[in-house]
ZAMARGU-4260 file (C-alpha; in steps of 0.2 Angstrom, whole numbers, plus 5000, padded with zeros to 4 digits):
<rodrens>
0) 5383/5481/5564 | 5382/5494/5577 | 5399/5502/5573 | 5395/5502/5554 | 5379/5511/5557
5) 5388/5524/5568 | 5401/5526/5554 | 5388/5528/5541 | 5379/5542/5550 | 5395/5551/5555
10) 5400/5551/5536 | 5384/5559/5531 | 5386/5573/5544 | 5404/5576/5539 | 5400/5578/5520
15) 5387/5592/5524 | 5399/5602/5533 | 5413/5600/5521 | 5404/5611/5508 | 5409/5626/5518
20) 5428/5622/5518 | 5426/5616/5536 | 5419/5632/5544 | 5406/5631/5558 | 5388/5627/5553
25) 5382/5641/5563 | 5389/5654/5551 | 5384/5650/5533 | 5395/5657/5520 | 5381/5666/5512
30) 5379/5677/5527 | 5397/5681/5529 | 5398/5687/5511 | 5384/5700/5514 | 5373/5698/5498
35) 5355/5702/5504 | 5345/5693/5490 | 5358/5679/5491 | 5356/5679/5509 | 5338/5674/5509
40) 5341/5660/5497 | 5356/5654/5507 | 5346/5655/5523 | 5332/5644/5515 | 5346/5632/5509
45) 5353/5632/5526 | 5337/5628/5535 | 5334/5614/5522 | 5351/5607/5525 | 5349/5608/5544
50) 5333/5598/5543 | 5341/5585/5533 | 5356/5585/5545 | 5344/5583/5560 | 5334/5569/5552
55) 5350/5560/5548 | 5356/5562/5566 | 5339/5555/5573 | 5340/5541/5560 | 5357/5536/5566
60) 5352/5537/5584 | 5337/5526/5580 | 5347/5513/5571 | 5360/5513/5585 | 5346/5511/5598
65) 5338/5497/5588 | 5354/5487/5585 | 5359/5489/5603 | 5341/5484/5609 | 5341/5469/5598
70) 5358/5463/5605 | 5352/5466/5623 | 5336/5457/5620 | 5345/5443/5612 | 5357/5442/5626
75) 5343/5442/5639 | 5333/5429/5630 | 5348/5418/5631 | 5347/5420/5649 | 5329/5416/5651
80) 5323/5399/5648 | 5308/5395/5637 | 5291/5397/5646 | 5287/5379/5646 | 5302/5376/5658
85) 5300/5391/5668 | 5294/5389/5686 | 5278/5398/5692 | 5283/5414/5700 | 5275/5412/5717
90) 5282/5407/5734 | 5284/5388/5735 | 5272/5378/5746 | 5286/5368/5753 | 5294/5384/5760
95) 5279/5385/5772 | 5284/5385/5790 | 5272/5370/5793 | 5284/5359/5782 | 5299/5364/5791
100) 5306/5360/5809 | 5299/5344/5817 | 5288/5339/5803 | 5302/5339/5790 | 5314/5330/5802
105) 5301/5317/5806 | 5299/5313/5788 | 5318/5314/5783 | 5322/5295/5783 | 5309/5283/5776
110) 5306/5268/5765 | 5305/5280/5750 | 5311/5268/5737 | 5295/5260/5731 | 5303/5252/5716
115) 5314/5240/5726 | 5308/5226/5737 | 5316/5235/5752 | 5325/5252/5752 | 5328/5266/5764
120) 5333/5284/5759 | 5332/5302/5765 | 5321/5316/5758 | 5336/5325/5750 | 5343/5324/5732
125) 5360/5316/5736 | 5356/5304/5750 | 5363/5289/5759 | 5353/5275/5751 | 5351/5257/5759
130) 5343/5242/5751 | 5341/5223/5751 | 5344/5210/5738 | 5343/5191/5739 | 5346/5176/5728
135) 5330/5167/5723 | 5328/5152/5713 | 5318/5151/5696 | 5319/5136/5684 | 5332/5128/5695
140) 5344/5143/5693 | 5349/5157/5705 | 5341/5174/5701 | 5344/5191/5710 | 5329/5199/5718
145) 5331/5218/5719 | 5319/5228/5709 | 5300/5224/5711 | 5296/5214/5696 | 5280/5205/5691
150) 5290/5193/5682 | 5299/5187/5698 | 5283/5178/5702 | 5284/5180/5721 | 5269/5172/5729
155) 5265/5188/5738 | 5274/5203/5744 | 5270/5220/5752 | 5268/5230/5768 | 5257/5222/5781
160) 5259/5238/5792 | 5266/5255/5789 | 5262/5272/5797 | 5272/5283/5785 | 5283/5291/5797
165) 5293/5279/5808 | 5287/5261/5806 | 5284/5248/5793 | 5283/5229/5792 | 5283/5219/5776
170) 5282/5201/5770 | 5290/5194/5755 | 5286/5176/5750 | 5299/5168/5738 | 5295/5150/5734
175) 5299/5140/5750 | 5306/5155/5759 | 5298/5170/5768 | 5307/5186/5772 | 5300/5199/5784
180) 5308/5216/5784 | 5304/5228/5797 | 5309/5247/5798 | 5309/5258/5813 | 5316/5275/5818
185) 5321/5282/5835 | 5326/5299/5841 | 5330/5303/5859 | 5328/5320/5868 | 5347/5321/5873
190) 5353/5329/5857 | 5365/5315/5853 | 5356/5310/5837 | 5360/5316/5820 | 5347/5325/5809
195) 5332/5313/5806 | 5337/5302/5820 | 5343/5283/5820 | 5334/5269/5812 | 5335/5250/5811
200) 5331/5236/5799 | 5326/5219/5805 | 5326/5205/5792 | 5318/5188/5797 | 5321/5174/5785
205) 5312/5157/5788 | 5305/5142/5779 | 5288/5143/5772 | 5277/5131/5782 | 5282/5122/5798
210) 5292/5108/5791 | 5305/5115/5780 | 5322/5109/5774 | 5333/5112/5789 | 5348/5113/5777
215) 5341/5127/5766 | 5352/5142/5766 | 5349/5160/5761 | 5360/5173/5754 | 5355/5191/5757
220) 5364/5206/5751 | 5362/5222/5761 | 5370/5238/5753 | 5373/5256/5758 | 5377/5269/5745
225) 5381/5287/5745 | 5372/5296/5730 | 5384/5311/5731 | 5399/5300/5729 | 5407/5302/5746
230) 5419/5288/5751 | 5413/5275/5763 | 5424/5267/5776 | 5424/5248/5778 | 5423/5242/5795
235) 5438/5232/5801 | 5427/5217/5807 | 5416/5216/5792 | 5422/5199/5788 | 5425/5191/5805
240) 5407/5191/5811 | 5405/5186/5829 | 5387/5192/5833 | 5391/5210/5830 | 5401/5220/5817
245) 5403/5238/5811 | 5400/5236/5793 | 5403/5253/5786 | 5404/5271/5792 | 5406/5289/5785
250) 5402/5307/5787 | 5389/5318/5779 | 5384/5336/5781 | 5366/5332/5785 | 5368/5319/5798
255) 5386/5320/5804 | 5397/5305/5807 | 5387/5289/5805 | 5389/5270/5807 | 5380/5255/5800
260) 5381/5239/5811 | 5376/5221/5809 | 5370/5211/5824 | 5363/5193/5825 | 5362/5178/5837
265) 5363/5166/5823 | 5379/5159/5815 | 5381/5168/5799 | 5395/5170/5785 | 5398/5188/5778
270) 5407/5194/5763 | 5408/5211/5754 | 5412/5221/5739 | 5415/5239/5736 | 5411/5249/5721
275) 5414/5266/5714 | 5400/5272/5703 | 5388/5286/5702 | 5373/5275/5697 | 5363/5264/5709
280) 5351/5257/5696 | 5363/5245/5689 | 5370/5239/5706 | 5362/5222/5705 | 5371/5219/5688
285) 5388/5224/5697 | 5384/5211/5711 | 5379/5197/5699 | 5395/5200/5689 | 5406/5199/5704
290) 5397/5183/5710 | 5399/5175/5693 | 5417/5179/5692 | 5420/5172/5709 | 5410/5156/5704
295) 5421/5154/5689 | 5437/5156/5698 | 5434/5148/5714 | 5418/5138/5712 | 5410/5147/5727
300) 5395/5159/5728 | 5402/5173/5737 | 5407/5191/5735 | 5425/5195/5732 | 5430/5203/5748
305) 5438/5217/5738 | 5433/5235/5735 | 5437/5248/5722 | 5447/5264/5726 | 5436/5277/5734
310) 5421/5266/5735 | 5404/5275/5738 | 5394/5259/5738 | 5397/5243/5749 | 5387/5227/5747
315) 5387/5215/5761 | 5383/5196/5758 | 5375/5188/5773 | 5372/5170/5772 | 5365/5157/5784
320) 5355/5142/5787 | 5336/5145/5789 | 5329/5152/5800 | 5339/5167/5805 | 5336/5185/5810
325) 5348/5200/5807 | 5347/5217/5814 | 5355/5232/5805 | 5355/5248/5815 | 5360/5265/5808
330) 5366/5278/5821 | 5371/5296/5816 | 5377/5312/5824 | 5392/5303/5832 | 5403/5315/5842
335) 5414/5305/5853 | 5409/5295/5869 | 5395/5307/5873 | 5385/5300/5859 | 5381/5284/5868
340) 5383/5274/5852 | 5383/5257/5861 | 5367/5261/5871 | 5359/5267/5855 | 5364/5251/5846
345) 5357/5241/5860 | 5340/5249/5859 | 5339/5246/5841 | 5344/5227/5841 | 5339/5211/5850
350) 5325/5211/5863 | 5323/5230/5864 | 5320/5231/5845 | 5307/5217/5847 | 5298/5227/5861
355) 5299/5242/5850 | 5292/5233/5835 | 5277/5226/5845 | 5273/5243/5852 | 5273/5250/5834
360) 5262/5236/5829 | 5249/5240/5843 | 5249/5258/5838 | 5246/5254/5820 | 5231/5244/5824
365) 5224/5257/5836 | 5226/5271/5823 | 5218/5260/5809 | 5203/5258/5820 | 5202/5276/5824
370) 5204/5282/5806 | 5193/5270/5798 | 5176/5266/5806 | 5174/5248/5799 | 5158/5241/5805
375) 5156/5224/5812 | 5148/5218/5796 | 5166/5214/5790 | 5175/5199/5796 | 5193/5198/5802
380) 5199/5192/5784 | 5191/5208/5776 | 5198/5220/5789 | 5215/5212/5786 | 5214/5216/5767
385) 5209/5234/5772 | 5225/5235/5783 | 5235/5229/5769 | 5228/5241/5757 | 5232/5256/5769
390) 5249/5249/5773 | 5254/5247/5755 | 5247/5264/5750 | 5257/5273/5764 | 5272/5261/5762
395) 5273/5265/5743 | 5276/5283/5746 | 5293/5288/5738 | 5305/5303/5736 | 5312/5307/5719
400) 5323/5320/5712 | 5327/5325/5694 | 5322/5334/5679 | 5307/5329/5668 | 5309/5329/5649
405) 5297/5341/5641 | 5292/5340/5622 | 5297/5355/5612 | 5297/5355/5593 | 5315/5355/5586
410) 5312/5371/5577 | 5307/5379/5593 | 5322/5374/5604 | 5333/5388/5609 | 5352/5386/5609
415) 5352/5389/5628 | 5349/5371/5632 | 5364/5360/5626 | 5357/5346/5637 | 5341/5345/5627
420) 5337/5331/5616 | 5331/5330/5598 | 5313/5334/5604 | 5314/5339/5622 | 5320/5352/5635
425) 5324/5348/5653 | 5312/5354/5666 | 5320/5363/5681 | 5328/5351/5694 | 5314/5346/5706
430) 5310/5335/5721 | 5294/5325/5722 | 5287/5316/5738 | 5272/5306/5732 | 5262/5290/5733
435) 5264/5278/5718 | 5251/5267/5709 | 5261/5251/5709 | 5278/5247/5715 | 5282/5233/5702
440) 5275/5243/5687 | 5272/5261/5690 | 5284/5266/5704 | 5283/5285/5701 | 5271/5299/5702
445) 5256/5300/5691 | 5245/5316/5693 | 5228/5310/5691 | 5231/5295/5702 | 5237/5306/5716
450) 5221/5314/5719 | 5213/5297/5722 | 5228/5291/5733 | 5225/5307/5744 | 5207/5303/5748
455) 5214/5288/5758 | 5230/5296/5765 | 5223/5312/5772 | 5211/5302/5783 | 5227/5293/5790
460) 5238/5309/5791 | 5232/5325/5783 | 5249/5333/5785 | 5257/5320/5774 | 5243/5324/5761
465) 5247/5343/5762 | 5265/5339/5760 | 5262/5328/5745 | 5250/5340/5736 | 5262/5354/5740
470) 5276/5345/5731 | 5265/5342/5716 | 5259/5360/5715 | 5277/5366/5716 | 5280/5358/5699
475) 5268/5371/5691 | 5276/5380/5677 | 5273/5399/5673 | 5259/5394/5661 | 5250/5384/5675
480) 5254/5367/5668 | 5260/5352/5678 | 5268/5337/5669 | 5256/5322/5671 | 5269/5308/5674
485) 5285/5312/5684 | 5300/5301/5679 | 5313/5309/5690 | 5331/5302/5692 | 5341/5288/5684
490) 5332/5274/5694 | 5315/5280/5688 | 5321/5282/5670 | 5328/5265/5670 | 5310/5258/5673
495) 5301/5267/5658 | 5302/5264/5640 | 5310/5279/5631 | 5294/5283/5621 | 5284/5287/5637
500) 5297/5298/5645 | 5294/5314/5636 | 5279/5325/5643 | 5268/5336/5631 | 5264/5353/5638
505) 5248/5354/5627 | 5241/5339/5636 | 5233/5339/5653 | 5227/5326/5665 | 5211/5325/5676
510) 5214/5338/5690 | 5210/5325/5704 | 5219/5335/5717 | 5204/5346/5718 | 5195/5330/5724
515) 5205/5329/5740 | 5205/5348/5742 | 5186/5348/5742 | 5186/5334/5754 | 5197/5344/5766
520) 5186/5359/5764 | 5171/5348/5768 | 5181/5341/5783 | 5183/5359/5790 | 5165/5363/5787
525) 5159/5347/5796 | 5172/5350/5810 | 5182/5335/5807 | 5198/5345/5812 | 5202/5353/5828
530) 5206/5372/5828 | 5225/5370/5826 | 5223/5358/5812 | 5210/5369/5803 | 5223/5383/5804
535) 5236/5373/5796 | 5225/5368/5781 | 5219/5386/5779 | 5237/5392/5779 | 5241/5379/5766
540) 5226/5384/5755 | 5231/5403/5757 | 5247/5400/5748 | 5241/5386/5737 | 5227/5396/5730
545) 5237/5406/5717 | 5244/5390/5710 | 5228/5382/5710 | 5220/5397/5701 | 5234/5396/5688
550) 5231/5377/5686 | 5213/5380/5684 | 5215/5394/5671 | 5227/5383/5661 | 5213/5371/5659
555) 5200/5384/5656 | 5210/5392/5642 | 5220/5378/5634 | 5207/5364/5634 | 5191/5373/5629
560) 5181/5368/5615 | 5172/5378/5601 | 5156/5379/5610 | 5154/5389/5627 | 5155/5377/5641
565) 5164/5363/5631 | 5181/5355/5633 | 5191/5342/5625 | 5207/5332/5629 | 5222/5337/5619
570) 5234/5325/5613 | 5224/5313/5602 | 5233/5307/5586 | 5222/5312/5571 | 5235/5304/5558
575) 5237/5287/5565 | 5231/5272/5554 | 5237/5259/5567 | 5224/5262/5581 | 5206/5256/5581
580) 5201/5272/5590 | 5215/5285/5594 | 5220/5284/5612 | 5216/5299/5624 | 5230/5296/5636
585) 5228/5314/5644 | 5211/5309/5650 | 5218/5295/5661 | 5206/5283/5652 | 5218/5279/5638
590) 5209/5268/5626 | 5191/5272/5631 | 5183/5275/5614 | 5180/5293/5609 | 5176/5300/5592
595) 5183/5290/5579 | 5192/5305/5570 | 5200/5317/5582 | 5197/5335/5579 | 5194/5352/5588
600) 5176/5349/5586 | 5176/5337/5600 | 5167/5339/5617 | 5172/5327/5631 | 5159/5325/5645
605) 5172/5319/5658 | 5183/5334/5656 | 5168/5346/5657 | 5164/5338/5674 | 5182/5339/5680
610) 5181/5357/5676 | 5165/5359/5686 | 5173/5351/5701 | 5188/5363/5699 | 5178/5379/5697
615) 5167/5374/5712 | 5182/5370/5722 | 5190/5386/5718 | 5174/5395/5723 | 5174/5386/5739
620) 5192/5391/5743 | 5189/5409/5740 | 5174/5409/5751 | 5183/5399/5765 | 5198/5411/5764
625) 5187/5427/5763 | 5196/5433/5747 | 5192/5451/5742 | 5195/5447/5724 | 5177/5448/5719
630) 5181/5446/5700 | 5190/5429/5704 | 5176/5423/5715 | 5162/5428/5702 | 5173/5420/5688
635) 5174/5403/5697 | 5155/5404/5702 | 5149/5409/5685 | 5160/5394/5677 | 5153/5382/5690
640) 5135/5388/5687 | 5138/5386/5668 | 5145/5369/5669 | 5131/5363/5682 | 5117/5370/5670
645) 5107/5354/5668 | 5098/5360/5652 | 5114/5365/5644 | 5123/5349/5649 | 5108/5339/5641
650) 5109/5349/5625 | 5127/5346/5623 | 5129/5328/5629 | 5113/5319/5632 | 5106/5305/5621
655) 5088/5302/5624 | 5088/5285/5615 | 5101/5278/5626 | 5097/5288/5642 | 5115/5291/5643
660) 5128/5305/5642 | 5140/5304/5627 | 5155/5313/5620 | 5153/5323/5604 | 5164/5323/5589
665) 5168/5318/5571 | 5163/5300/5572 | 5158/5284/5563 | 5155/5267/5570 | 5161/5258/5554
670) 5179/5256/5559 | 5189/5240/5561 | 5207/5233/5561 | 5212/5223/5546 | 5228/5214/5541
675) 5237/5222/5527 | 5253/5217/5518 | 5266/5231/5518 | 5284/5233/5511 | 5296/5240/5523
680) 5311/5252/5519 | 5323/5237/5518 | 5311/5229/5505 | 5304/5215/5517 | 5286/5211/5516
685) 5277/5211/5532 | 5259/5211/5539 | 5252/5225/5549 | 5236/5227/5558 | 5229/5244/5551
690) 5212/5253/5553 | 5200/5253/5539 | 5185/5265/5539 | 5170/5260/5528 | 5159/5275/5533
695) 5161/5293/5532 | 5162/5301/5549 | 5151/5315/5554 | 5148/5327/5569 | 5137/5318/5581
700) 5136/5310/5599 | 5148/5296/5601 | 5137/5281/5606 | 5148/5272/5619 | 5140/5268/5636
705) 5153/5267/5649 | 5162/5276/5663 | 5162/5292/5654 | 5143/5292/5652 | 5142/5293/5671
710) 5152/5308/5675 | 5137/5319/5676 | 5130/5306/5688 | 5147/5306/5698 | 5147/5325/5698
715) 5129/5325/5705 | 5123/5337/5692 | 5108/5327/5689 | 5093/5333/5700 | 5087/5320/5712
720) 5069/5321/5705 | 5074/5320/5687 | 5068/5305/5676 | 5086/5305/5669 | 5092/5299/5686
725) 5081/5284/5685 | 5088/5280/5668 | 5105/5282/5674 | 5101/5269/5688 | 5094/5258/5676
730) 5109/5258/5665 | 5120/5255/5680 | 5110/5240/5686 | 5107/5232/5669 | 5116/5215/5668
735) 5117/5216/5649 | 5126/5233/5649 | 5137/5237/5664 | 5133/5226/5679 | 5143/5211/5685
740) 5144/5202/5701 | 5161/5209/5703 | 5159/5228/5700 | 5154/5239/5685 | 5163/5235/5669
745) 5171/5250/5661 | 5162/5249/5644 | 5145/5242/5640 | 5144/5224/5634 | 5133/5230/5620
750) 5147/5243/5614 | 5155/5240/5597 | 5171/5243/5605 | 5169/5231/5620 | 5184/5221/5623
755) 5191/5226/5606 | 5210/5227/5604 | 5216/5245/5600 | 5231/5239/5590 | 5240/5223/5587
760) 5249/5225/5603 | 5237/5234/5614 | 5224/5223/5623 | 5208/5231/5629 | 5212/5242/5644
765) 5197/5253/5648 | 5185/5243/5636 | 5178/5231/5648 | 5189/5227/5664 | 5183/5233/5681
770) 5192/5248/5688 | 5191/5253/5707 | 5192/5272/5705 | 5177/5274/5694 | 5167/5261/5704
775) 5171/5271/5719 | 5165/5287/5712 | 5149/5279/5705 | 5146/5271/5722 | 5149/5287/5730
780) 5135/5295/5720 | 5124/5281/5723 | 5126/5284/5742 | 5123/5302/5739 | 5106/5299/5729
785) 5101/5286/5742 | 5102/5299/5756 | 5093/5314/5748 | 5075/5316/5746 | 5069/5311/5729
790) 5058/5297/5720 | 5073/5286/5716 | 5082/5286/5733 | 5076/5268/5737 | 5082/5262/5720
795) 5099/5270/5722 | 5100/5263/5740 | 5097/5245/5734 | 5109/5247/5720 | 5122/5254/5731
800) 5121/5240/5744 | 5123/5227/5731 | 5137/5235/5721 | 5147/5239/5737 | 5145/5221/5743
805) 5151/5214/5726 | 5166/5225/5725 | 5172/5221/5743 | 5169/5203/5741 | 5179/5201/5725
810) 5194/5211/5730 | 5195/5201/5746 | 5193/5184/5737 | 5206/5189/5725 | 5218/5194/5738
815) 5217/5177/5747 | 5218/5167/5731 | 5233/5177/5723 | 5241/5186/5738 | 5238/5203/5729
820) 5227/5218/5726 | 5226/5221/5707 | 5226/5235/5695 | 5209/5229/5687 | 5197/5215/5688
825) 5191/5203/5674 | 5174/5208/5667 | 5168/5190/5666 | 5176/5181/5681 | 5182/5195/5692
830) 5200/5188/5693 | 5214/5201/5695 | 5221/5208/5679 | 5235/5220/5674 | 5249/5223/5686
835) 5248/5216/5704 | 5252/5225/5720 | 5242/5239/5713 | 5238/5248/5729 | 5236/5265/5722
840) 5217/5268/5719 | 5213/5250/5721 | 5216/5253/5739 | 5200/5264/5739 | 5192/5247/5744
845) 5196/5252/5762 | 5185/5268/5760 | 5171/5257/5752 | 5172/5246/5768 | 5172/5261/5779
850) 5159/5271/5768 | 5169/5286/5767 | 5165/5296/5751 | 5171/5313/5744 | 5159/5327/5739
855) 5162/5328/5720
</rodrens>
């Protein structure tokens, strides 16, 4: 196109000059002929022709510039990814010096595979990965245990102790067998160790109870895999176990030459199988197929003792009569005899390992007592549950690497992303170090959960908290958005249904990371940190502030409502006919009832309060850092002032008749689910549960009393002397509304939506059951109002004491009855519900025991 434009312009110029027979344009023919009158006419014609010529030349140049510019811009646009998958242009937090050196190396190896019953990996994308499987029995058939599954029906499992850095002890109870897995790291000062040091795994297997069947055998499968595909070398004595064997060895750039050994004083039988595969998530299937083939061929339950060419995974079957103990040490950085391999192996096995584990146990107990000032009112059984909550929160921390899938309408997708799907683009490759809500069911990062997790973790190890928060903030894109659910890597993807994988960049999630940041700032102000620790936190906040500002601004622009000072959660489906009340997944409260007909007229009181927290926290950061940017400081302060304006809050959200705060939107109470016969595309008749609306919705407050109604109370916006505070206290303590002997239910028992299914397949989730995070926040504010001067402090104190006692007693009772801490608790009986081993925010029970509360 550019060439054609040039030829066209050139042709026009040439035709103008050809009228003179090819003479120079500087000498018009009329001048050379010498006629005076004609000369004047010819000069006028010349000037006219000259203007046309110049205009044509300029037009040609403009066309050429336009075409070239379009080509260049088009080419550049193909180089630049869409904004939604473009990283935020600021220095990464994880590049701070505080996260390098000794800190980084001390966290290199860990039990960072929360989705398996036991696993070890390094904090690097293509790591050496270790793990454990074993054969359990269910319905009189052998089943392979590998990934944490609720359906496995283990009597109990989880970490009993874990310090997050170099030690953890876990117990798994399988029918009549108990497995205890211990992990410990070691690094000497002689420089003979590889990066991250050595580590060892001890596995104790014993009968449950004192009088077990002496003939009971157990089959364990310990494996090592190289995610990068590097070939592993099988030890020469892997089959002939005589108390000590080199199982496998290899070499890596990060840790140098390394070896894995097996040592035990018990009589054991060992077998192996080697595999070549880039995937680890289907390893248990490969092992089961190998065992099945051997059973069919030879009638024996053992691995084939063969390996594929260039195997990057080795699985070792270790079988023995109960009880038995095995030690599996890993040594790295081997460089000949000077590496003292035998000495290091000895220190990580047998009696020296027993001594080391006892030492770590004592250190864990001492640190727990130091970090959590649990009063003598709690008995040893209650304290044990607190330790279990802490250990599982820390032991559930994982490391993930991969690319999130981000929703983009198909019409908007650029041709630059051949890896994109029908409706998504891939985020940039990213790593995430994070706690997880539940190892069996939610073994991945959730943004709004993480703020609650860190309220506990920073009190144990604030540097781990800064590391985790830094990883999350480094996921910020150029618009200031963070994907709310992180499903990174093939193993994480294998645990999530496809419909929940894609993340929507229009949708937020409660910015709970501000909770822990505010808590850390309060810790600085109250001198909970020594000078060097304070400097580390300030250094972190200095770099984090630009990302936190972008995150805040994303919320403050993309989630705002029509009225000044109003906000609403995006992502609700206003076209669905299958949901009783369209879910608000972005709020974190999923099926909590909002306006019956989603629209942009909505005002969500919980999001308004989250934004107050964020604005107030940002203002505190600018003051703490002494920022000179007065505009930003005043902007945060004015937003916080606006959102804490009690009169404006009441105008927008308060209902005098109920004495409660409500959402606002297009709403009717006259909705229900009814069965309807429908004909499918293939002509089959079926019944579906669909929504029927019998009343016309109108703009109004949504009369649903529940957790959302207490966000202004949790935010402490209500003045201590306000009569509204007394009404809030009355609602909380009313047995006919929210109060139970086990905690506060999520939705009022008088609500039209109380315990109602949202669809045929969606049981009530936030419509009655008791949730620990919201109870913790309400309890925190009860504690606050009980300590400030006001006419209702005594009432708040009495409610606080009883609610606190109810929550602790119920969690402890359930733990000893079921072996687990649960996701939620039944609104009528207090029994555990949802997924078990939910030691995300349910672990906040420990902070309730120690009466540690955040400033909202």
